[in-house]
C-alpha positions as semicolon CSV with decimal commas, in nm:
position;residue;x (nm);y (nm);z (nm)
1;M;12,322;4,426;-7,286
2;K;12,364;4,791;-7,162
3;R;12,028;4,870;-7,280
4;L;11,864;4,583;-7,104
5;V;12,053;4,678;-6,775
6;L;11,921;5,034;-6,804
7;T;11,570;4,903;-6,870
8;A;11,588;4,676;-6,571
9;I;11,729;4,967;-6,348
10;A;11,442;5,195;-6,465
11;F;11,184;4,919;-6,391
12;L;11,317;4,854;-6,039
13;M;11,317;5,239;-5,977
14;A;10,971;5,261;-6,083
15;L;10,864;4,971;-5,847
16;T;11,068;5,141;-5,561
17;G;10,893;5,462;-5,635
18;A;10,539;5,302;-5,638
19;A;10,631;5,111;-5,319
20;Q;10,732;5,419;-5,143
21;Q;10,408;5,609;-5,252
22;V;10,192;5,336;-5,123
23;S;10,396;5,350;-4,799
24;D;10,327;5,722;-4,780
25;L;9,955;5,647;-4,823
26;E;9,960;5,400;-4,546
27;N;10,138;5,653;-4,325
28;T;9,884;5,914;-4,401
29;I;9,609;5,699;-4,312
30;L;9,757;5,601;-3,983
31;N;9,820;5,959;-3,904
32;V;9,450;6,041;-3,969
33;R;9,361;5,746;-3,739
34;R;9,588;5,888;-3,457
35;Q;9,388;6,227;-3,469
36;K;9,206;6,290;-3,129
37;D;8,883;6,339;-3,316
38;M;8,923;6,032;-3,535
39;Q;9,080;5,766;-3,306
40;H;8,753;5,622;-3,176
41;G;8,596;5,591;-3,509
42;S;8,650;5,340;-3,808
43;L;8,836;5,411;-4,131
44;S;8,825;5,202;-4,443
45;V;9,018;5,252;-4,780
46;C;9,030;5,066;-5,098
47;V;9,194;5,140;-5,436
48;Y;9,173;4,918;-5,744
49;N;9,355;4,966;-6,064
50;I;9,074;4,899;-6,329
51;T;9,304;4,901;-6,636
52;K;9,548;4,661;-6,496
53;G;9,293;4,446;-6,312
54;Q;9,458;4,450;-5,974
55;L;9,410;4,562;-5,617
56;V;9,634;4,863;-5,538
57;Y;9,582;4,916;-5,164
58;N;9,325;4,831;-4,896
59;F;9,306;4,920;-4,544
60;N;9,017;4,770;-4,331
61;S;8,842;4,726;-4,644
62;Q;8,612;4,437;-4,539
63;Q;8,447;4,620;-4,250
64;S;8,081;4,707;-4,297
65;M;8,028;5,076;-4,289
66;T;7,748;5,337;-4,337
67;P;7,808;5,504;-4,678
68;G;7,597;5,814;-4,642
69;S;7,513;5,948;-4,985
70;V;7,775;5,735;-5,159
71;N;7,475;5,513;-5,164
72;K;7,340;5,711;-5,446
73;L;7,607;5,543;-5,672
74;F;7,401;5,230;-5,648
75;T;7,061;5,388;-5,705
76;T;7,177;5,593;-6,013
77;G;7,405;5,325;-6,153
78;V;7,128;5,044;-6,139
79;A;6,880;5,280;-6,293
80;F;7,101;5,345;-6,589
81;A;7,104;4,967;-6,641
82;R;6,734;4,904;-6,579
83;L;6,565;5,207;-6,706
84;G;6,799;5,352;-6,956
85;S;6,930;5,708;-7,016
86;D;6,637;5,818;-7,228
87;F;6,370;5,698;-6,974
88;R;6,118;5,974;-6,875
89;F;5,875;5,972;-6,580
90;T;5,521;6,048;-6,690
91;T;5,223;6,195;-6,520
92;H;4,887;6,174;-6,668
93;L;4,621;6,428;-6,656
94;G;4,292;6,285;-6,739
95;I;3,905;6,363;-6,722
96;R;3,607;6,128;-6,643
97;G;3,263;6,242;-6,719
98;T;3,099;6,444;-7,005
99;V;3,138;6,789;-7,131
100;D;2,820;6,963;-7,229
101;R;2,765;7,234;-7,493
102;D;2,839;7,504;-7,221
103;G;3,175;7,362;-7,152
104;V;3,085;7,218;-6,823
105;L;3,271;6,890;-6,729
106;H;3,019;6,685;-6,530
107;G;3,288;6,482;-6,359
108;N;3,631;6,507;-6,232
109;V;3,983;6,595;-6,332
110;Y;4,242;6,353;-6,258
111;I;4,610;6,384;-6,179
112;I;4,776;6,022;-6,205
113;G;5,118;6,040;-6,043
114;G;5,412;5,867;-6,214
115;G;5,683;5,942;-5,945
116;D;5,845;6,225;-6,130
117;P;6,073;6,417;-5,879
118;M;6,090;6,724;-6,091
119;L;5,711;6,779;-6,112
120;G;5,671;7,144;-6,016
121;S;6,041;7,183;-5,937
122;Y;6,132;7,543;-5,863
123;R;6,483;7,505;-6,017
124;Y;6,369;7,506;-6,378
125;R;6,150;7,751;-6,552
126;Q;5,982;7,491;-6,758
127;T;5,908;7,281;-6,438
128;S;5,791;7,548;-6,217
129;P;5,435;7,526;-6,067
130;D;5,319;7,823;-6,296
131;S;5,454;7,653;-6,608
132;L;5,322;7,323;-6,507
133;F;4,976;7,435;-6,429
134;D;4,957;7,657;-6,725
135;G;5,023;7,374;-6,960
136;W;4,774;7,159;-6,787
137;T;4,505;7,434;-6,776
138;R;4,565;7,503;-7,166
139;A;4,517;7,121;-7,225
140;L;4,166;7,120;-7,048
141;K;4,086;7,434;-7,244
142;K;4,149;7,259;-7,568
143;K;3,873;6,991;-7,464
144;G;3,639;7,281;-7,441
145;I;3,630;7,273;-7,068
146;R;3,529;7,597;-6,912
147;R;3,380;7,472;-6,572
148;V;3,415;7,150;-6,367
149;D;3,117;7,032;-6,184
150;G;3,339;6,811;-5,975
151;R;3,695;6,786;-5,831
152;V;4,052;6,752;-5,888
153;C;4,135;6,401;-5,793
154;Y;4,473;6,267;-5,748
155;H;4,631;5,918;-5,756
156;V;4,970;5,810;-5,596
157;G;4,925;5,440;-5,630
158;I;5,252;5,391;-5,833
159;F;5,445;5,401;-5,503
160;D;5,323;5,281;-5,151
161;E;5,231;5,552;-4,896
162;Q;5,528;5,508;-4,700
163;P;5,707;5,850;-4,793
164;L;5,975;5,794;-4,521
165;H;6,196;5,493;-4,439
166;D;6,150;5,370;-4,084
167;S;6,512;5,418;-3,997
168;W;6,546;5,799;-4,094
169;P;6,628;6,015;-3,806
170;W;6,345;6,229;-3,684
171;G;6,564;6,535;-3,686
172;D;6,591;6,498;-4,049
173;V;6,228;6,447;-4,182
174;G;6,093;6,786;-4,144
175;N;6,368;6,944;-4,337
176;Y;6,389;6,949;-4,723
177;Y;6,652;6,671;-4,754
178;G;6,438;6,424;-4,538
179;A;6,102;6,499;-4,710
180;G;6,051;6,148;-4,853
181;V;5,871;6,073;-5,183
182;S;5,522;6,017;-5,305
183;G;5,374;5,860;-5,626
184;L;5,291;6,232;-5,692
185;N;5,572;6,447;-5,587
186;F;5,547;6,825;-5,619
187;H;5,796;7,123;-5,598
188;E;6,058;6,866;-5,491
189;N;5,829;6,791;-5,188
190;M;5,976;7,110;-5,036
191;Y;5,861;7,463;-4,943
192;F;6,055;7,780;-4,837
193;V;5,993;7,957;-4,518
194;F;6,140;8,309;-4,476
195;F;6,258;8,450;-4,150
196;N;6,345;8,795;-4,019
197;P;6,613;8,808;-3,734
198;G;6,569;8,995;-3,425
199;H;6,764;9,324;-3,354
200;K;7,035;9,133;-3,148
201;V;7,192;8,798;-3,103
202;G;6,982;8,571;-2,910
203;Y;6,651;8,766;-2,972
204;P;6,351;8,585;-3,113
205;A;6,335;8,575;-3,495
206;S;6,004;8,567;-3,686
207;S;5,868;8,349;-3,979
208;V;5,726;8,599;-4,222
209;R;5,607;8,404;-4,510
210;V;5,616;8,068;-4,720
211;S;5,652;7,979;-5,081
212;P;5,493;7,858;-5,300
213;K;5,219;8,099;-5,211
214;N;4,907;7,938;-5,055
215;V;5,080;7,598;-4,963
216;S;4,899;7,464;-4,639
217;V;5,163;7,485;-4,359
218;R;5,114;7,598;-4,005
219;G;5,455;7,687;-3,850
220;V;5,538;7,759;-3,487
221;C;5,859;7,965;-3,452
222;E;6,103;7,920;-3,180
223;V;6,387;8,045;-3,404
224;T;6,635;8,292;-3,247
225;T;6,914;8,526;-3,401
226;G;7,261;8,402;-3,456
227;P;7,582;8,608;-3,529
228;E;7,626;8,773;-3,855
229;G;7,733;8,525;-4,127
230;S;7,631;8,225;-3,920
231;G;7,409;8,092;-4,195
232;D;7,111;7,863;-4,179
233;N;7,104;7,662;-3,853
234;V;6,722;7,602;-3,849
235;V;6,583;7,269;-3,788
236;I;6,222;7,194;-3,891
237;Y;6,024;6,920;-3,713
238;G;5,706;6,772;-3,850
239;S;5,553;6,444;-3,987
240;P;5,498;6,406;-4,376
241;T;5,107;6,411;-4,333
242;S;5,070;6,681;-4,083
243;E;5,056;7,064;-4,184
244;E;5,204;7,149;-3,842
245;R;5,577;7,251;-3,840
246;L;5,806;7,351;-3,544
247;Y;6,094;7,581;-3,635
248;R;6,398;7,576;-3,414
249;G;6,754;7,702;-3,418
250;T;6,901;8,033;-3,547
251;V;6,909;8,263;-3,843
252;P;7,202;8,520;-3,899
253;L;7,171;8,868;-3,779
254;G;7,115;9,130;-4,042
255;K;6,951;8,904;-4,306
256;N;6,589;8,981;-4,344
257;D;6,376;8,743;-4,548
258;F;6,620;8,471;-4,492
259;R;6,509;8,164;-4,682
260;V;6,515;7,817;-4,523
261;R;6,391;7,495;-4,689
262;G;6,141;7,249;-4,532
263;A;5,970;6,933;-4,614
264;L;5,636;6,993;-4,780
265;P;5,349;6,804;-4,602
266;N;5,149;6,580;-4,810
267;P;5,286;6,713;-5,151
268;A;5,025;6,515;-5,369
269;K;4,735;6,692;-5,191
270;Q;4,911;7,023;-5,214
271;C;4,973;6,970;-5,596
272;A;4,594;6,902;-5,639
273;D;4,482;7,198;-5,414
274;L;4,708;7,439;-5,589
275;F;4,614;7,327;-5,924
276;A;4,260;7,366;-5,842
277;S;4,326;7,716;-5,728
278;Y;4,512;7,795;-6,047
279;L;4,222;7,675;-6,258
280;R;3,986;7,911;-6,048
281;T;4,210;8,216;-6,137
282;H;4,275;8,126;-6,496
283;G;3,929;8,081;-6,651
284;I;3,812;7,746;-6,532
285;S;3,589;7,728;-6,226
286;I;3,558;7,403;-6,019
287;S;3,294;7,320;-5,755
288;S;3,449;7,101;-5,493
289;N;3,767;7,034;-5,300
290;S;4,048;6,809;-5,414
291;L;4,019;6,426;-5,336
292;Q;4,258;6,137;-5,327
293;V;4,142;5,827;-5,509
294;Y;4,287;5,487;-5,446
295;S;4,230;5,328;-5,794
296;Q;4,240;5,468;-6,139
297;P;3,887;5,506;-6,263
298;D;3,747;5,325;-6,556
299;S;3,683;5,527;-6,874
300;L;3,947;5,780;-6,795
301;R;4,030;5,985;-7,084
302;I;4,403;6,110;-7,104
303;V;4,403;6,484;-7,178
304;L;4,795;6,513;-7,139
305;D;5,097;6,302;-7,077
306;Y;5,345;6,516;-6,889
307;Y;5,696;6,401;-6,914
308;S;5,998;6,457;-6,707
309;S;6,350;6,535;-6,842
310;D;6,542;6,220;-6,941
311;Y;6,692;5,986;-6,696
312;Y;7,045;6,094;-6,765
313;T;6,967;6,459;-6,676
314;I;6,802;6,338;-6,360
315;A;7,090;6,105;-6,263
316;Q;7,335;6,389;-6,317
317;Y;7,133;6,632;-6,103
318;T;7,102;6,364;-5,831
319;N;7,457;6,287;-5,808
320;L;7,605;6,646;-5,853
321;T;7,378;6,793;-5,591
322;S;7,313;6,483;-5,380
323;N;6,944;6,539;-5,390
324;N;6,779;6,272;-5,180
325;I;6,423;6,328;-5,337
326;Y;6,544;6,244;-5,681
327;A;6,736;5,944;-5,553
328;E;6,439;5,805;-5,358
329;S;6,209;5,855;-5,651
330;I;6,433;5,667;-5,880
331;F;6,484;5,391;-5,612
332;K;6,119;5,342;-5,579
333;Y;6,040;5,356;-5,937
334;L;6,298;5,063;-5,992
335;G;6,075;4,865;-5,750
336;Y;5,758;4,970;-5,937
337;A;5,913;4,889;-6,282
338;K;6,009;4,526;-6,160
339;Y;5,732;4,457;-5,911
340;G;5,443;4,679;-5,994
341;K;5,469;4,883;-5,669
342;G;5,728;5,135;-5,576
343;S;5,841;5,066;-5,222
344;F;6,185;5,070;-5,018
345;A;6,175;4,700;-4,999
346;N;6,117;4,657;-5,379
347;G;6,382;4,916;-5,476
348;S;6,628;4,727;-5,251
349;K;6,553;4,398;-5,420
350;V;6,626;4,547;-5,763
351;V;6,962;4,692;-5,636
352;M;7,071;4,381;-5,477
353;D;6,967;4,158;-5,771
354;Y;7,193;4,380;-5,992
355;F;7,490;4,323;-5,749
356;K;7,416;3,946;-5,772
357;E;7,400;3,963;-6,161
358;K;7,742;4,105;-6,155
359;K;7,856;3,834;-5,928
360;L;7,957;4,082;-5,653
361;D;7,993;3,935;-5,299
362;V;7,731;4,099;-5,085
363;N;7,839;3,988;-4,757
364;G;7,839;4,285;-4,518
365;V;7,619;4,476;-4,770
366;R;7,271;4,619;-4,703
367;V;7,087;4,882;-4,915
368;V;6,755;5,000;-4,768
369;D;6,704;5,334;-4,935
370;G;6,798;5,519;-5,248
371;S;6,962;5,819;-5,090
372;G;7,179;5,701;-4,834
373;L;6,993;5,890;-4,556
374;S;6,928;5,572;-4,345
375;P;7,205;5,461;-4,104
376;Q;7,096;5,098;-4,179
377;N;7,271;5,115;-4,515
378;K;7,600;4,919;-4,493
379;V;7,874;4,852;-4,747
380;T;8,248;4,758;-4,751
381;A;8,498;4,988;-4,911
382;D;8,610;4,657;-5,102
383;F;8,259;4,603;-5,233
384;V;8,206;4,973;-5,345
385;C;8,535;4,947;-5,537
386;R;8,421;4,617;-5,694
387;Y;8,084;4,770;-5,785
388;L;8,253;5,060;-5,948
389;V;8,480;4,828;-6,147
390;A;8,162;4,649;-6,263
391;V;7,977;4,962;-6,358
392;S;8,309;5,076;-6,567
393;K;8,244;4,788;-6,815
394;E;7,879;4,865;-6,879
395;P;7,749;5,041;-7,195
396;F;7,619;5,344;-7,001
397;F;7,947;5,397;-6,817
398;K;8,031;5,733;-6,986
399;E;7,698;5,886;-6,884
400;F;7,743;5,742;-6,533
401;L;8,079;5,892;-6,500
402;R;7,964;6,227;-6,624
403;S;7,700;6,235;-6,361
404;L;7,960;6,234;-6,078
405;S;8,108;6,549;-5,952
406;K;8,436;6,639;-6,115
407;V;8,719;6,769;-5,872
408;G;8,792;7,118;-5,942
409;E;8,484;7,175;-6,155
410;N;8,148;7,110;-6,021
411;G;7,920;6,960;-5,752
412;T;8,014;6,843;-5,401
413;A;8,377;6,775;-5,504
414;K;8,448;7,096;-5,666
415;N;8,683;7,235;-5,395
416;L;8,868;6,902;-5,325
417;L;9,233;6,841;-5,439
418;P;9,343;7,196;-5,509
419;N;9,683;7,086;-5,654
420;L;9,557;6,809;-5,880
421;P;9,778;6,778;-6,189
422;A;9,622;6,877;-6,517
423;S;9,690;6,546;-6,655
424;M;9,459;6,373;-6,416
425;A;9,086;6,359;-6,368
426;V;8,893;6,264;-6,060
427;R;8,519;6,216;-6,039
428;L;8,337;6,110;-5,733
429;K;8,047;6,094;-5,504
430;T;8,064;6,222;-5,144
431;G;7,867;6,110;-4,841
432;T;7,802;6,308;-4,522
433;M;7,600;6,218;-4,222
434;D;7,644;6,281;-3,843
435;G;7,972;6,070;-3,773
436;V;8,002;5,962;-4,143
437;K;8,217;6,088;-4,417
438;A;8,275;5,903;-4,741
439;Y;8,429;5,942;-5,086
440;A;8,411;5,713;-5,365
441;G;8,466;5,732;-5,744
442;Y;8,725;5,719;-6,014
443;V;9,075;5,846;-6,094
444;D;9,204;5,880;-6,456
445;T;9,562;5,881;-6,388
446;G;9,853;6,078;-6,602
447;N;9,974;5,744;-6,740
448;G;9,650;5,633;-6,887
449;D;9,533;5,404;-6,598
450;R;9,181;5,424;-6,437
451;L;9,135;5,364;-6,066
452;A;8,839;5,300;-5,851
453;F;8,870;5,422;-5,495
454;T;8,654;5,433;-5,175
455;I;8,731;5,592;-4,856
456;I;8,480;5,576;-4,555
457;S;8,502;5,705;-4,208
458;N;8,223;5,615;-3,951
459;G;8,184;5,690;-3,584
460;H;8,434;5,979;-3,564
461;D;8,414;6,283;-3,320
462;A;8,533;6,511;-3,597
463;S;8,319;6,795;-3,749
464;S;8,202;6,749;-4,098
465;S;8,472;7,004;-4,238
466;A;8,739;6,843;-4,036
467;A;8,653;6,495;-4,138
468;G;8,649;6,611;-4,490
469;E;8,988;6,758;-4,460
470;Y;9,119;6,420;-4,320
471;L;8,959;6,222;-4,610
472;N;9,106;6,483;-4,855
473;R;9,447;6,422;-4,724
474;I;9,404;6,038;-4,789
475;L;9,257;6,109;-5,144
476;Q;9,563;6,330;-5,221
477;K;9,796;6,034;-5,143
478;V;9,583;5,807;-5,356
479;V;9,612;6,041;-5,641
480;S;9,988;6,076;-5,582
481;I;10,067;5,700;-5,633
482;Y;10,022;5,775;-6,013
């Protein structure tokens, strides 16, 4: 009897402790809501215990909110389900025409885009433009080609020719994170522009060079000099098909050759042009300028199939660094794989169909792009939690989980929760836009339970760093429940 009484007392104490911690979470949320720079916005929180199959807590969790880059959870998760971890994007290098005894190709070289977001990426030695073009050049030489009496042609038809979503802010699309995607991406559809500051704060800065060398960009510089340590405050304006770029903002005093990333205009054409230039300086002359073709030619002979890294590697990079170009390439490829054309509309259909397949209520939910750059994306915190629960039951879940940023270790969540107990693990995706801050992911608790959580703030007046601090307070309380 005494043992039963003690057990009952312990159980009641545990319930009381849990109730107190939930109350502390509630008080923290209300305190955040009362902050001057948060009180005019919306805040939504949901916590679900996956192990026990029960809702732990919700606050305003049915309100539709803009998720920012939390949207990438849908893109990468659905692609694990539809494409598989071992999937690779494929770019085809081909020729059409005849090669005579002197090594002259009487015809054209063709680059057939496969939507690969890593093609010519500067981040990895094996994908850099020089490595890429060297492999392609060697493949042509193995076919005995020493001169091309024709052009380098390129085909982007795997995707539509709308690189940007209609709703993306104009202030984003000239910058690297708003570059959009093509059926033939190149150098992550991004270029570097380097600035020298003036001698004093407020003095004009100058743009001194761009990289990759020889990309076609014409920049007008209205950048001035900011204080030392002020960082990159440059905004780049320009459309995806125009080589004209306008540079505004500031670069820091005392930092010569200061690097800023911009959206590369017409990346498919840049790829073909730069490859033609590479051929001319590496032993294969070519007579004419590059040309876009709108259908794949008959009798095309494939010289080389160029494969990207496996999808797991791409998904991990997408989520850990919140890379928009990678996410949109995945999103549009989902549409291509299902409907034969990569587009925002078709990618959206694939993602929404997955939600319905998992019997998730999509009221209040709208997914229009893969990256979360569009303010038209809408979710509820309750929905995001239920999606995370559904994904946790999928065979690919371990790989999906590893693609998320681990608190205290890597990615965009590295510096969150500095006092996280060693017995716990938190993996999540963050989202940040003007007036938007969001966290969503998983907590592995010290007692063996796994939680799904979502915290979203919209319409606040707080700076990005201040909003992050507020959400971090809430996340700290979520973790403390266990």
